[in-house]
C-alpha positions in Angstrom: 21.4 3.3 26.2 22.2 6.1 23.8 20.6 5.6 20.4 22.7 5.9 17.3 22.7 8.9 15.0 22.6 8.4 11.2 23.4 11.6 9.3 21.1 14.2 10.7 18.7 11.6 12.2 18.8 10.3 15.8 17.1 7.0 16.1 14.5 6.9 18.9 12.8 3.5 18.6 12.2 0.5 16.3 8.7 0.8 14.8 8.3 -2.4 12.7 10.2 -5.2 11.0 9.3 -7.3 8.0 11.0 -9.9 5.8 13.1 -7.3 4.0 13.6 -4.3 6.2 13.3 -2.7 9.6 11.6 0.6 10.2 12.8 3.0 12.9 11.3 6.2 14.3 14.0 9.0 14.2 14.2 12.7 14.9 16.0 15.2 12.8 18.7 16.6 15.2 18.5 20.2 13.8 14.8 20.5 12.8 13.4 18.5 15.8 11.0 16.8 13.4 10.1 13.1 13.3 10.9 10.8 10.4 11.0 7.1 9.6 14.1 5.3 8.6 13.9 2.0 6.6 17.0 -0.2 6.6 17.6 -3.5 4.8 17.9 -6.5 7.1 20.0 -8.8 4.9 23.3 -7.1 4.5 23.9 -7.8 0.8 24.5 -5.6 -2.2 21.4 -6.9 -3.9 19.2 -5.8 -0.9 20.9 -2.4 -1.0 20.0 -2.1 -4.6 16.4 -3.1 -3.9 16.2 -0.3 -1.3 17.7 2.2 -3.8 15.1 1.2 -6.4 12.3 1.6 -3.9 13.5 5.1 -3.0 13.7 6.0 -6.6 10.2 4.8 -7.4 8.8 6.6 -4.4 10.7 9.8 -5.2 8.8 9.9 -8.5 5.5 9.7 -6.7 6.1 12.1 -3.8 3.4 14.6 -4.9 0.4 12.4 -4.1 -1.1 12.8 -0.6 -1.7 9.0 -0.1 1.9 8.0 -0.8 4.7 8.6 1.7 7.3 11.2 0.8 11.0 10.2 0.5 13.2 12.7 2.4 16.5 11.1 1.6 18.5 8.0 0.7 21.5 7.2 2.8 24.2 4.7 1.7 25.8 3.5 4.9 28.3 1.1 3.2 28.3 -1.5 0.4 25.8 -3.7 2.3 23.6 -1.3 4.2 21.4 1.6 3.2 18.4 3.6 4.6 15.5 5.4 3.1 14.4 8.5 5.1 10.6 8.7 4.9 8.0 11.1 6.2 6.6 10.2 9.6 3.0 8.9 9.5 0.8 8.7 12.5 -1.6 5.8 12.1 -2.1 2.1 12.1 -2.3 -0.4 9.3 -5.7 -1.6 8.1 -4.7 -5.1 9.2 -4.1 -3.9 12.7 -7.4 -1.9 12.8 -9.5 -4.9 11.6 -7.8 -7.3 14.0 -8.2 -5.0 17.0 -12.0 -4.7 16.3 -14.5 -7.3 15.5 -12.8 -8.5 12.4 -14.3 -5.8 10.3 -15.0 -2.1 10.1 -18.1 -0.1 9.1 -18.8 -0.4 5.4 -18.6 3.4 5.0 -15.1 3.4 6.5 -14.2 0.5 4.3 -15.4 2.4 1.3 -13.5 5.7 1.9 -10.3 3.7 2.7 -10.6 1.8 -0.5 -11.4 5.0 -2.5 -8.2 6.6 -1.1 -6.2 3.5 -2.0 -7.6 3.5 -5.6 -6.6 7.2 -5.8 -3.0 6.3 -4.9 -3.0 3.5 -7.4 -4.4 5.7 -10.2 -1.6 8.2 -9.6 1.0 5.5 -9.5 -0.3 3.7 -12.6 -0.4 7.1 -14.5 3.3 7.4 -13.7 4.1 3.9 -14.9 4.5 2.3 -11.5 2.8 -1.0 -10.4 3.0 -1.5 -6.6 2.7 -5.3 -6.9 2.1 -5.9 -3.2 -1.3 -4.5 -2.3 -2.5 -5.9 1.1 -4.1 -4.6 4.3 -0.6 -4.6 6.0 0.5 -2.0 3.5 -2.4 0.4 3.9 -1.7 2.8 6.7 -4.9 4.6 7.9 -4.8 8.2 9.1 -8.3 8.6 10.7 -7.9 12.2 11.7 -7.0 13.2 8.1 -9.5 10.8 6.5 -6.6 9.5 4.4 -4.4 6.5 4.0 -0.7 6.0 3.0 0.1 3.2 0.7 3.5 1.9 2.0 6.2 -0.6 1.2 7.1 0.0 -2.5 9.9 -2.5 -2.3 8.3 -4.9 -4.9 7.2 -2.1 -7.2 7.8 -2.4 -11.0 8.5 0.7 -13.0 7.2 0.7 -16.6 6.7 -3.1 -16.8 7.2 -4.9 -20.1 6.2 -8.4 -21.3 9.4 -9.7 -19.8 8.9 -8.1 -16.4 8.6 -10.3 -13.3 7.8 -9.4 -9.7 10.7 -10.0 -7.3 8.4 -11.4 -4.6 4.8 -11.5 -3.4 2.6 -12.2 -0.4 0.9 -15.6 -1.2 -2.5 -14.7 0.4 -2.8 -11.6 -1.6 -1.1 -12.4 -4.9 -3.1 -12.0 -8.2 -3.6 -15.1 -10.3 -1.7 -13.7 -13.3 1.4 -13.2 -11.1 1.2 -16.8 -10.0 1.1 -17.8 -13.7 4.4 -16.0 -14.2 3.0 -13.0 -16.2 4.1 -9.5 -15.7 2.3 -7.2 -13.2 -0.2 -4.8 -14.8 -2.5 -2.1 -13.3 -5.3 -4.7 -12.9 -2.9 -6.7 -10.7 -2.9 -3.9 -8.1 -6.7 -3.6 -8.5 -7.0 -7.2 -7.5 -5.1 -6.4 -4.4 -7.4 -3.4 -3.7 -10.3 -5.8 -3.9 -8.8 -8.0 -1.2 -8.1 -5.0 0.9 -11.7 -4.0 0.7 -12.9 -7.5 1.3 -10.7 -7.7 4.5 -12.1 -4.3 5.7 -15.7 -5.6 5.2 -15.0 -8.7 7.2 -14.7 -11.1 4.4 -12.8 -14.4 4.0 -9.7 -13.8 1.9 -9.1 -17.4 1.2 -12.6 -18.0 0.0 -13.1 -14.5 -1.5 -16.4 -14.3 0.3 -18.2 -11.5 2.1 -20.7 -11.4 5.0 -24.3 -11.5 3.9 -25.1 -8.1 5.5 -22.6 -6.1 3.3 -24.6 -3.8 1.0 -25.2 -5.5 -2.4 -23.6 -2.6 -4.4 -20.4 -2.8 -2.3 -20.3 -6.6 -2.5 -20.7 -6.5 -6.3 -18.0 -3.8 -6.7 -15.6 -5.7 -4.5 -16.2 -9.0 -6.4 -15.6 -7.2 -9.7 -12.0 -6.4 -8.6 -11.4 -10.0 -7.7 -12.3 -11.6 -11.1 -9.7 -14.3 -12.0 -9.0 -13.0 -15.5 -7.6 -9.5 -15.4 -9.4 -8.5 -18.6 -12.7 -9.0 -16.8 -11.8 -6.6 -14.0 -12.5 -2.9 -14.1 -9.7 -0.7 -15.3 -9.0 3.0 -15.6 -10.3 3.2 -19.2 -13.3 0.9 -18.8 -15.7 1.3 -15.9 -13.2 3.5 -13.9 -13.3 1.9 -10.4 -12.5 5.2 -8.6 -15.5 7.0 -10.1 -17.7 3.9 -9.7 -17.0 3.5 -6.0 -17.7 7.2 -5.5 -21.0 6.8 -7.2 -21.8 3.7 -5.0 -21.0 5.6 -1.9 -23.5 8.3 -2.8 -26.1 5.7 -3.5 -25.6 3.6 -0.4 -24.7 6.2 2.1 -26.3 9.3 0.5 -23.0 11.1 0.4 -19.6 10.9 -1.2 -17.6 11.9 1.8 -17.6 10.3 5.3 -18.0 12.6 8.3 
């Protein structure tokens, strides 16, 4: 069956599907380069607007290496649209953990978390709260020793005291969001703590870690998961990015994995 062509992109296969959108692998017909196309599933003007907002947010963050680049936004009609994204070769952290023994090596968990924190620092510095940090949204690129933080559909730009998230994943939602409060940088850091806990083989529901996780990593992970956001590290107090780098040097005697 001949696959459809959207603008300059010929769709080759369906890559993934979530509650809001489908992701396709496509190829630029003139450049012969791969890309990903993200299309809304529910054909409503509201969902088209959510997709447009996601594209706009990501467009502002395109310079950072751990955030996918938006190549284009295509309005198909009043009820359908597509974001054209850079093609990323890798698997989600959730898939990697599930395909192994339910955990990955602590050093790998550490560098993945550090890359995630770097992406969050850049986003927060530009006024963007991701609001849906979870292992399914961390795409790992082992060959590059990098990650891509994906799915910015619930992101909030420059939140105020009246801001609300438009949705969340129950297992990974921060307590303040459940209380109806606006998302803040510490909300994303809570999610980063759950990502790290998952990578280390922990129990997300109980917020517990295996006993053989190095004490320094366990304490760091727990600090991100404190119930009250004012008790969590933040970028001005006990910078978590620098702190994790220091812990890596202490535990593994190097700041960079080989």
